[in-house]
Backbone bond lengths (Angstrom), bond angles and torsions (degrees), N, CA, C in turn:
res aa  C-N    CA-C-N  psi(-1)  N-CA   C-N-CA  omega(-1)  CA-C   N-CA-C  phi
1 M - - - 1.464 - - 1.526 112.00 -
2 L 1.323 116.73 -31.74 1.467 120.80 176.42 1.518 109.67 -137.26
3 E 1.313 115.77 132.11 1.462 121.40 173.99 1.527 109.22 -129.09
4 L 1.311 115.79 120.34 1.462 121.89 170.87 1.516 106.11 -106.31
5 K 1.310 116.59 117.01 1.459 121.19 -175.04 1.527 110.56 -111.72
6 N 1.323 115.63 102.81 1.471 122.32 174.17 1.525 112.36 49.93
7 I 1.335 116.13 49.85 1.464 118.83 -177.78 1.530 110.89 -82.55
8 T 1.322 113.97 139.84 1.462 121.60 -179.53 1.527 108.88 -133.39
9 K 1.332 115.46 136.00 1.451 120.44 174.75 1.521 109.07 -137.70
10 I 1.328 115.37 123.20 1.467 121.62 179.75 1.526 108.55 -120.33
11 F 1.313 116.26 123.39 1.457 121.03 177.31 1.527 109.52 -95.20
12 N 1.339 116.40 142.11 1.471 123.15 178.65 1.526 111.34 54.74
13 A 1.327 116.03 44.52 1.475 121.17 -178.37 1.525 111.36 -58.53
14 G 1.314 115.25 137.41 1.459 121.29 176.74 1.507 114.98 79.73
15 T 1.345 117.09 7.86 1.457 120.70 178.57 1.528 109.55 -117.62
16 V 1.331 115.65 173.17 1.469 119.47 178.57 1.523 111.22 -67.72
17 N 1.336 116.00 -17.16 1.463 120.86 179.76 1.525 112.53 -97.73
18 E 1.323 116.87 17.23 1.468 119.88 -178.47 1.526 111.08 -58.70
19 K 1.343 115.47 134.18 1.452 121.63 -178.89 1.532 109.23 -136.55
20 V 1.323 115.75 117.88 1.462 120.37 175.31 1.531 107.03 -84.44
21 A 1.318 116.16 100.22 1.463 121.34 -174.88 1.525 112.18 -82.69
22 L 1.341 116.22 -36.37 1.466 122.12 175.85 1.517 107.72 -130.70
23 N 1.328 115.81 126.01 1.460 120.39 -171.60 1.533 111.07 -116.98
24 N 1.347 115.53 88.45 1.469 120.76 176.24 1.537 111.19 53.97
25 L 1.323 116.29 44.47 1.464 122.19 -173.37 1.530 111.50 -83.08
26 S 1.327 115.71 134.86 1.464 121.83 175.57 1.523 109.53 -126.63
27 L 1.325 116.01 140.16 1.462 121.44 -179.13 1.519 108.84 -156.55
28 T 1.334 116.40 137.25 1.464 121.84 176.04 1.517 109.36 -124.43
29 L 1.333 116.42 128.49 1.465 122.18 176.23 1.517 108.84 -114.26
30 N 1.314 116.41 129.48 1.455 121.15 175.68 1.517 110.17 -82.40
31 D 1.321 115.80 161.45 1.448 121.59 177.83 1.530 109.88 -57.82
32 G 1.335 116.61 125.47 1.459 120.92 179.10 1.511 115.34 90.36
33 D 1.325 118.66 -2.63 1.470 121.06 176.38 1.520 110.27 -66.30
34 F 1.330 116.06 139.25 1.461 122.55 173.16 1.524 105.48 -121.84
35 V 1.330 116.01 102.73 1.461 122.50 -172.39 1.517 110.89 -105.56
36 T 1.322 116.74 127.11 1.460 120.59 172.84 1.522 108.33 -97.62
37 V 1.334 116.01 143.56 1.467 121.81 -174.94 1.521 109.61 -124.06
38 I 1.315 117.17 125.90 1.462 121.76 176.91 1.522 109.50 -126.77
39 G 1.330 115.20 166.15 1.458 121.26 179.80 1.509 109.75 158.83
40 G 1.311 116.46 165.26 1.459 121.38 -179.35 1.514 112.47 -70.48
41 N 1.316 116.01 171.84 1.465 120.64 175.81 1.521 109.71 -61.25
42 G 1.322 116.49 134.02 1.458 120.39 -179.88 1.512 114.22 79.84
43 A 1.333 116.98 12.74 1.471 120.12 -178.51 1.523 112.16 -74.52
44 G 1.342 117.09 -19.72 1.463 120.51 179.57 1.518 113.92 108.82
45 K 1.321 116.97 10.89 1.475 121.02 -175.43 1.531 111.38 -63.56
46 S 1.324 116.85 -57.17 1.462 120.23 -179.17 1.525 111.38 -67.44
47 T 1.327 116.96 -32.88 1.459 120.20 177.33 1.520 110.19 -62.52
48 M 1.326 117.28 -38.18 1.461 120.87 177.64 1.526 110.46 -62.97
49 L 1.348 117.32 -44.37 1.459 120.25 178.28 1.524 111.17 -64.15
50 N 1.323 117.05 -40.06 1.462 120.73 178.07 1.528 111.39 -65.09
51 A 1.318 116.45 -33.83 1.465 120.79 177.36 1.527 110.34 -65.97
52 V 1.324 115.95 -40.30 1.473 120.80 177.59 1.529 110.11 -65.65
53 A 1.331 116.18 -41.64 1.465 121.17 -176.81 1.524 113.18 -75.78
54 G 1.333 117.65 -16.98 1.460 120.85 179.24 1.510 114.20 86.13
55 V 1.332 116.69 26.00 1.459 121.09 -179.31 1.527 111.40 -64.86
56 F 1.324 116.73 -31.93 1.468 121.72 179.15 1.530 108.91 -144.56
57 P 1.345 117.37 159.26 1.469 119.77 176.11 1.528 110.44 -75.48
58 L 1.321 116.48 148.61 1.458 121.65 177.10 1.517 110.23 -84.44
59 D 1.320 116.34 155.27 1.463 121.12 174.19 1.522 110.86 -84.01
60 A 1.333 116.28 -24.60 1.466 121.03 177.81 1.518 108.77 -163.75
61 G 1.337 115.75 157.92 1.448 120.49 175.20 1.517 114.14 99.55
62 Q 1.332 115.60 178.73 1.456 122.55 -176.52 1.528 111.59 -132.27
63 V 1.332 115.36 150.05 1.464 122.40 172.77 1.524 107.94 -123.30
64 L 1.334 116.72 121.33 1.458 121.73 178.56 1.532 109.23 -121.10
65 I 1.328 116.07 130.37 1.456 121.97 177.04 1.522 108.25 -116.50
66 D 1.312 116.01 117.01 1.468 122.00 -178.17 1.523 111.26 51.80
67 G 1.327 115.80 41.37 1.461 121.57 176.69 1.516 114.95 84.89
68 V 1.340 117.43 -6.59 1.465 121.16 -179.40 1.523 109.98 -96.42
69 D 1.335 116.68 126.08 1.461 121.41 178.90 1.533 108.72 -76.79
70 V 1.327 115.49 109.83 1.475 120.39 -178.06 1.526 111.54 -107.59
71 T 1.323 116.74 11.66 1.468 121.42 -174.02 1.526 112.48 -52.60
72 K 1.311 117.19 -39.74 1.465 121.01 -175.80 1.527 113.06 -94.10
73 L 1.347 116.70 -2.58 1.465 118.96 -178.31 1.522 110.80 -80.00
74 P 1.339 117.76 137.71 1.475 120.92 176.01 1.526 110.13 -71.03
75 E 1.312 115.39 169.19 1.459 121.79 -175.50 1.532 112.70 -56.60
76 Y 1.332 117.77 -44.11 1.459 119.43 -175.06 1.527 112.19 -67.20
77 K 1.338 117.27 -27.04 1.462 119.79 178.77 1.530 112.36 -81.48
78 R 1.317 116.67 -15.35 1.473 120.09 175.73 1.529 111.51 -89.30
79 A 1.332 116.57 -7.58 1.466 121.09 -174.53 1.523 112.50 -59.23
80 K 1.340 117.66 -31.31 1.465 119.72 -178.38 1.522 112.18 -71.45
81 Y 1.344 116.87 -15.89 1.462 120.86 178.66 1.530 112.86 -95.93
82 I 1.328 116.25 -21.88 1.471 120.40 -164.45 1.517 112.89 -124.47
83 G 1.332 116.04 137.67 1.455 122.80 167.22 1.520 107.03 -112.57
84 R 1.326 117.33 140.95 1.473 118.96 -175.50 1.521 111.40 -140.60
85 V 1.325 115.48 139.64 1.463 121.78 174.98 1.522 107.55 -126.24
86 F 1.335 115.96 129.36 1.455 121.52 -175.71 1.528 111.67 -96.19
87 Q 1.323 115.51 171.91 1.461 121.37 178.41 1.526 111.28 -66.47
88 D 1.320 117.01 -41.11 1.461 122.46 -177.96 1.523 110.14 -81.47
89 P 1.346 118.93 116.98 1.467 121.12 179.33 1.526 113.22 -59.27
90 M 1.344 117.83 -16.28 1.458 120.91 -179.14 1.531 111.97 -81.85
91 M 1.335 117.21 -12.35 1.464 120.67 -179.45 1.526 109.95 -92.29
92 G 1.315 115.38 153.56 1.455 119.77 176.43 1.511 114.40 88.31
93 T 1.340 117.36 -4.97 1.464 121.31 177.70 1.522 109.32 -137.85
94 A 1.334 115.21 165.21 1.471 121.42 176.74 1.525 108.25 -102.69
95 A 1.320 116.58 109.91 1.464 121.95 -172.62 1.524 113.68 -60.56
96 D 1.336 117.89 -34.19 1.458 121.17 -175.64 1.528 113.50 -89.19
97 M 1.337 116.72 0.78 1.459 120.25 178.37 1.528 109.99 -101.85
98 W 1.318 116.22 155.68 1.451 121.08 180.00 1.530 111.03 -66.78
99 V 1.315 115.07 161.72 1.470 120.68 176.97 1.521 109.93 -57.84
100 E 1.335 117.77 -46.51 1.463 120.32 -177.95 1.525 111.68 -66.67
101 E 1.330 117.83 -30.79 1.470 120.48 177.60 1.526 110.80 -69.20
102 N 1.332 116.80 -39.19 1.458 120.24 176.32 1.521 110.83 -63.65
103 L 1.333 116.32 -42.59 1.462 120.26 178.61 1.523 111.12 -64.29
104 S 1.314 116.27 -36.40 1.462 120.77 179.77 1.523 111.32 -64.87
105 I 1.325 116.38 -40.06 1.467 120.52 177.89 1.529 110.22 -62.64
106 A 1.330 115.81 -45.15 1.463 120.37 179.12 1.529 110.84 -64.88
107 D 1.329 116.23 -35.87 1.463 122.35 -179.04 1.522 111.63 -63.77
108 R 1.330 116.91 -27.30 1.466 121.60 -175.35 1.518 113.71 -104.49
109 R 1.328 116.86 6.80 1.460 120.07 -178.99 1.524 110.71 -61.13
110 G 1.320 116.45 127.23 1.457 121.72 177.10 1.516 114.58 79.52
111 K 1.348 117.80 1.47 1.462 120.85 -179.17 1.527 110.68 -101.11
112 R 1.318 116.40 160.66 1.465 121.29 176.14 1.524 109.93 -70.10
113 R 1.314 116.24 137.63 1.459 121.24 178.29 1.533 109.90 -83.09
114 R 1.331 116.06 143.21 1.451 121.12 178.53 1.530 109.66 -131.36
115 M 1.331 115.52 158.49 1.463 120.75 176.00 1.527 108.10 -82.00
116 T 1.325 116.77 92.90 1.459 121.50 -178.59 1.519 108.48 -155.06
117 W 1.324 116.99 173.35 1.456 120.39 177.84 1.523 109.84 -61.65
118 G 1.328 116.08 138.20 1.472 120.08 -176.93 1.517 112.80 -61.10
119 I 1.338 116.52 -47.31 1.465 120.75 -178.42 1.524 108.82 -130.03
120 T 1.314 116.35 116.34 1.457 121.49 -179.52 1.527 110.20 -90.22
121 K 1.335 116.27 171.26 1.460 120.50 176.35 1.529 110.24 -61.63
122 K 1.325 115.31 -36.98 1.459 120.30 179.27 1.528 110.50 -65.01
123 D 1.333 115.89 -42.24 1.469 120.64 177.32 1.521 110.40 -59.89
124 R 1.337 114.70 -47.89 1.467 120.32 -176.15 1.533 111.35 -61.56
125 A 1.312 116.04 -39.38 1.470 120.34 178.61 1.530 110.26 -65.35
126 R 1.317 116.01 -39.67 1.479 120.01 178.53 1.523 110.79 -65.68
127 Y 1.332 116.67 -43.10 1.467 120.21 -178.99 1.528 110.50 -63.37
128 K 1.328 116.92 -39.37 1.462 120.19 177.78 1.525 110.90 -61.87
129 E 1.326 115.47 -41.93 1.461 120.50 -179.67 1.529 111.16 -64.41
130 L 1.329 115.90 -41.79 1.465 120.35 179.59 1.527 111.17 -66.40
131 L 1.331 116.74 -44.22 1.458 121.08 -178.85 1.523 111.82 -66.44
132 A 1.325 116.65 -32.55 1.469 120.57 179.90 1.521 110.90 -61.76
133 Q 1.358 117.30 -29.26 1.457 121.47 179.33 1.530 112.65 -65.32
134 L 1.342 115.37 -22.94 1.464 120.00 -179.19 1.528 111.89 -73.94
135 D 1.323 116.34 -21.28 1.468 122.15 -179.81 1.535 111.51 58.75
136 L 1.338 114.79 41.25 1.467 120.66 179.94 1.530 111.64 -121.34
137 G 1.317 116.69 6.63 1.453 120.50 -179.55 1.514 114.56 74.36
138 L 1.332 117.43 10.99 1.463 120.50 -175.05 1.518 113.14 -77.90
139 E 1.343 117.24 -13.54 1.464 119.09 177.46 1.530 111.24 -64.73
140 N 1.326 116.54 -16.45 1.465 121.59 177.61 1.525 112.51 -101.06
141 R 1.334 116.02 9.31 1.468 119.85 -178.15 1.531 111.21 -126.75
142 L 1.305 116.42 37.78 1.468 121.15 -177.86 1.524 112.24 -59.54
143 T 1.335 117.14 -31.62 1.459 119.92 -177.31 1.536 112.38 -102.69
144 S 1.328 116.09 17.46 1.468 119.67 171.78 1.526 109.09 -83.24
145 K 1.318 116.52 144.20 1.464 119.37 176.36 1.534 109.71 -70.47
146 M 1.331 115.82 140.31 1.465 120.57 -179.00 1.524 111.62 -57.44
147 G 1.327 116.15 -34.70 1.458 120.24 -178.00 1.510 114.14 -65.94
148 L 1.342 117.28 -15.55 1.462 121.01 -179.91 1.525 112.55 -88.56
149 L 1.329 117.93 -8.51 1.458 121.47 179.69 1.523 110.40 -78.75
150 S 1.327 116.10 156.24 1.459 120.10 175.11 1.530 109.07 -70.86
151 G 1.320 116.26 166.05 1.460 120.38 -179.71 1.522 112.45 -58.10
152 G 1.331 116.07 -42.34 1.457 120.06 -179.75 1.519 112.19 -67.89
153 Q 1.329 116.81 -41.31 1.465 120.49 177.87 1.526 110.37 -63.45
154 R 1.312 115.07 -42.32 1.466 118.89 -177.85 1.524 111.15 -67.15
155 Q 1.341 116.16 -39.16 1.459 118.89 179.87 1.532 110.76 -68.13
156 A 1.332 116.55 -34.85 1.465 120.59 177.45 1.531 110.14 -64.83
157 V 1.332 116.92 -42.71 1.461 120.74 178.18 1.527 110.32 -66.00
158 T 1.328 116.68 -40.97 1.466 120.71 178.81 1.525 110.50 -60.76
159 L 1.333 116.55 -41.02 1.454 121.60 177.53 1.528 110.37 -63.17
160 L 1.318 115.93 -41.27 1.460 120.74 177.59 1.530 110.47 -63.41
161 M 1.324 116.33 -43.16 1.464 121.09 178.83 1.525 111.70 -61.88
162 A 1.329 115.98 -38.05 1.467 120.81 -177.27 1.523 112.52 -71.56
163 T 1.337 116.95 -21.72 1.469 120.07 -174.14 1.521 114.17 -112.35
164 M 1.328 119.13 -8.12 1.465 120.93 -170.00 1.528 113.34 -65.91
165 E 1.327 118.04 -23.37 1.464 120.60 178.16 1.529 112.17 -106.06
166 N 1.331 115.82 20.64 1.481 121.65 178.20 1.533 112.60 46.77
167 P 1.325 117.21 70.02 1.468 120.10 -179.36 1.525 111.41 -66.55
168 K 1.311 115.81 160.17 1.467 120.21 175.54 1.522 109.98 -63.92
169 L 1.342 115.56 -36.31 1.465 121.34 -178.17 1.521 110.49 -135.91
170 L 1.327 115.82 139.98 1.465 121.69 173.34 1.525 107.61 -114.48
171 L 1.335 116.51 120.05 1.457 122.31 -178.85 1.522 109.56 -107.54
172 L 1.320 116.70 121.15 1.464 122.61 -177.00 1.534 108.61 -118.95
173 D 1.316 115.92 106.44 1.469 120.88 -174.62 1.526 110.25 -100.76
174 E 1.349 116.28 86.62 1.467 122.53 -177.74 1.526 110.62 50.53
175 H 1.321 116.51 48.64 1.462 121.10 -169.61 1.526 113.82 -72.90
176 T 1.347 118.39 -3.71 1.471 120.15 175.78 1.531 112.21 -116.68
177 A 1.326 117.38 2.78 1.469 120.92 -173.62 1.521 113.09 -64.22
178 A 1.339 117.55 -29.97 1.466 120.35 -176.56 1.530 112.81 -91.99
179 L 1.335 117.11 5.25 1.460 121.16 -175.92 1.524 110.96 -104.59
180 D 1.332 116.20 155.30 1.460 119.70 174.98 1.528 108.60 -68.82
181 P 1.349 118.30 158.36 1.473 121.60 -173.98 1.526 114.83 -53.28
182 A 1.327 118.04 -42.64 1.460 120.56 -178.11 1.527 111.39 -66.69
183 T 1.339 115.93 -43.13 1.462 120.29 179.44 1.519 110.55 -68.84
184 A 1.340 116.13 -39.41 1.464 120.41 178.66 1.523 110.70 -60.38
185 A 1.333 116.31 -41.83 1.466 120.59 179.42 1.521 110.89 -62.17
186 K 1.343 116.61 -39.50 1.462 120.70 179.91 1.528 111.24 -67.51
187 V 1.338 116.45 -40.88 1.462 120.41 179.11 1.535 110.35 -66.61
188 L 1.326 116.87 -38.11 1.469 120.15 177.57 1.525 111.10 -66.48
189 M 1.320 116.64 -38.37 1.464 120.36 177.43 1.535 109.63 -63.70
190 L 1.332 116.37 -40.71 1.461 121.24 176.96 1.532 110.22 -65.18
191 T 1.333 116.32 -38.81 1.463 120.88 178.05 1.521 110.68 -59.20
192 D 1.331 116.44 -48.91 1.466 120.92 178.33 1.528 111.04 -57.05
193 K 1.330 115.17 -43.40 1.471 120.83 -177.78 1.526 111.23 -63.10
194 L 1.315 117.23 -48.16 1.462 121.33 -177.77 1.525 112.03 -67.83
195 V 1.332 116.61 -40.91 1.464 120.26 179.34 1.528 110.50 -64.04
196 T 1.334 116.32 -43.96 1.464 120.53 -178.17 1.523 111.96 -69.57
197 E 1.337 117.09 -49.69 1.461 120.76 -175.79 1.523 112.61 -65.47
198 N 1.332 117.24 -33.92 1.457 121.05 -178.09 1.529 113.05 -97.72
199 H 1.343 115.40 2.85 1.470 121.58 179.81 1.536 110.60 50.57
200 L 1.325 115.21 53.19 1.458 120.84 -178.10 1.525 111.63 -88.71
201 T 1.303 115.50 153.44 1.457 122.11 170.42 1.523 106.59 -98.02
202 A 1.331 117.28 123.76 1.464 120.08 -170.29 1.525 112.35 -135.14
203 I 1.336 114.87 148.98 1.471 122.94 172.16 1.521 106.81 -124.20
204 M 1.322 117.33 124.46 1.460 121.53 -179.29 1.530 110.59 -123.24
205 I 1.318 115.76 116.08 1.463 121.39 174.55 1.522 108.73 -84.86
206 T 1.314 116.88 135.82 1.461 120.90 177.26 1.517 110.05 -150.66
207 H 1.339 116.35 150.67 1.456 121.54 171.61 1.528 110.46 -99.38
208 N 1.312 115.74 -3.50 1.456 120.09 179.84 1.523 108.94 -94.32
209 M 1.325 116.59 107.67 1.460 120.21 -174.27 1.521 112.62 -68.00
210 K 1.328 117.48 -29.72 1.460 119.61 176.45 1.527 110.16 -63.63
211 D 1.339 116.51 -42.18 1.465 120.20 177.60 1.526 110.73 -66.32
212 A 1.327 116.67 -37.59 1.465 120.75 179.76 1.529 110.76 -62.76
213 I 1.326 116.49 -36.32 1.463 121.39 179.98 1.527 110.80 -77.72
214 R 1.314 116.07 -40.56 1.470 121.65 -172.48 1.527 112.52 -72.92
215 H 1.329 117.44 -31.97 1.463 120.95 -173.60 1.529 111.74 -109.42
216 G 1.320 114.86 149.50 1.459 120.44 176.78 1.513 113.93 82.75
217 N 1.325 115.30 169.92 1.463 121.90 179.96 1.525 113.00 -106.41
218 R 1.343 115.45 -0.58 1.464 119.60 -176.70 1.527 109.61 -152.04
219 L 1.321 116.86 146.43 1.465 121.58 -179.84 1.519 108.62 -132.72
220 I 1.328 115.86 133.40 1.464 119.52 172.80 1.522 109.42 -124.43
221 M 1.329 114.87 147.18 1.462 122.13 179.02 1.515 107.94 -116.45
222 M 1.331 115.75 135.05 1.464 120.45 -179.01 1.521 111.42 -116.01
223 N 1.330 114.48 152.39 1.461 121.28 175.27 1.516 108.06 -156.81
224 Q 1.330 116.90 128.14 1.456 123.42 177.11 1.523 112.51 51.53
225 G 1.335 115.04 44.88 1.450 119.97 174.31 1.513 115.61 77.45
226 E 1.324 116.82 11.94 1.459 120.74 -179.73 1.525 110.54 -129.39
227 I 1.332 116.14 156.70 1.461 121.35 172.56 1.525 107.43 -89.23
228 I 1.338 115.35 118.09 1.466 118.72 -175.27 1.531 112.53 -106.70
229 Y 1.330 116.26 -8.25 1.463 119.47 -179.74 1.512 108.14 -156.17
230 D 1.327 117.12 134.52 1.462 122.46 -177.68 1.526 107.64 -141.83
231 V 1.336 116.64 115.53 1.458 120.25 -175.15 1.528 109.54 -136.29
232 S 1.320 116.82 146.15 1.462 120.20 -177.96 1.524 110.74 -149.54
233 G 1.341 114.77 174.80 1.458 121.49 174.25 1.514 114.59 59.74
234 E 1.328 115.48 -138.71 1.463 122.77 -175.92 1.520 111.64 -60.32
235 E 1.326 116.27 -38.18 1.468 120.77 -179.06 1.524 111.12 -63.17
236 K 1.336 116.56 -39.73 1.461 120.54 178.21 1.526 111.13 -66.29
237 M 1.321 116.82 -40.41 1.462 121.32 -177.98 1.526 112.61 -62.31
238 K 1.332 116.34 -25.48 1.461 120.71 -178.11 1.526 112.79 -89.77
239 L 1.338 116.86 -6.15 1.463 120.56 -177.79 1.521 112.22 -65.81
240 T 1.337 115.50 150.09 1.457 122.37 171.34 1.529 107.74 -124.35
241 K 1.326 115.68 166.40 1.466 119.97 177.77 1.527 110.41 -60.29
242 A 1.340 117.15 -39.54 1.469 121.25 178.93 1.526 110.48 -62.59
243 D 1.332 116.58 -39.08 1.466 120.64 177.76 1.518 110.92 -59.39
244 L 1.343 115.71 -44.85 1.461 119.82 -177.80 1.526 111.82 -66.39
245 M 1.329 116.91 -41.62 1.461 120.03 178.33 1.520 111.17 -62.62
246 A 1.323 116.03 -42.22 1.467 120.37 178.97 1.519 110.56 -65.99
247 K 1.322 116.74 -40.92 1.459 120.78 -179.89 1.521 111.06 -65.10
248 F 1.332 116.15 -40.32 1.459 119.55 -179.88 1.528 110.45 -64.96
249 A 1.324 116.80 -45.00 1.457 120.71 179.90 1.525 110.48 -63.54
250 E 1.315 116.14 -37.35 1.467 121.09 -179.16 1.527 111.95 -68.46
251 I 1.328 116.53 -48.84 1.461 120.30 -175.12 1.514 112.49 -78.06
252 A 1.341 116.13 -43.04 1.462 119.74 -178.21 1.519 111.82 -77.26
253 G 1.332 115.61 -21.92 1.464 119.57 177.45 1.503 113.71 69.78
254 Q 1.336 116.53 34.42 1.455 118.51 179.69 1.516 109.90 -154.38
255 S 1.328 116.38 156.91 1.452 121.45 178.61 1.533 108.55 -80.07
256 Q 1.339 115.73 143.60 1.457 120.03 179.88 1.522 112.50 -115.97
257 E 1.335 116.30 28.56 1.468 119.71 -175.30 1.517 113.14 -59.79
258 S 1.328 116.76 -28.55 1.456 118.92 -177.75 1.524 112.41 -97.58
259 D 1.303 116.20 3.82 1.459 119.92 -174.46 1.530 111.12 -84.35
260 R 1.335 116.04 152.14 1.464 121.17 179.08 1.529 112.00 -62.70
261 M 1.340 116.81 -22.95 1.460 119.00 179.99 1.531 111.01 -57.42
262 V 1.339 116.16 -38.64 1.459 121.21 -179.40 1.521 110.54 -64.08
263 L 1.339 115.40 -39.64 1.460 120.75 -177.30 1.525 111.76 -67.25
264 S 1.323 117.13 -16.19 1.457 120.49 179.04 1.521 111.78 -84.78
């Protein structure tokens, strides 16, 4: 479903601030894979997701989604393949628009526009049904502005918007980091449900190693723009946080005492 072939991204090339964010990185995801991604600050995790989404051009390499080479496609043309949820609950939605209007925009992503009513009775009934699955009472708040929802409610709706058209890829960039532990757990439970029920292929970046171990069928660790550890299946299920810390220190060859990974 996703192939990254020797992708490289260098920021501020040729200057004193040159940063190799992705270093000849290759990764293949099969249909239905749910991959969690961990690594220290500046390891290249978000840069990898941005490369997949088309936020910037690559310096080298290819990106293929479901066999289609999208390397040269701009971000807006990749939107029909990708659903994305950001760390900030305020991103990915229009705060001054109603909940149903936000859902309508997501519902029409990548489709041809027609001269018709924006939201039909049929649409509204579908949105109510989808929101009811969240168990947050939002099916009765279709005409509430998104900006009036709590962070957890908004992130749940954003997740719903990102998955409602069954994208080829779901990109989750620390999408629970800004939430309190109880709300984060609920959003992660919803994530598992949507990924499983819709058979989505997903990549989830997290700094919480327990979440990285608990969720998904595969885990990769990044350092300095490279994948330094890739584990899946039974081996992943047996991992512990101590195992991951030891593996990172062993492969990266450095202490991570000051890294955010420890704080998780």
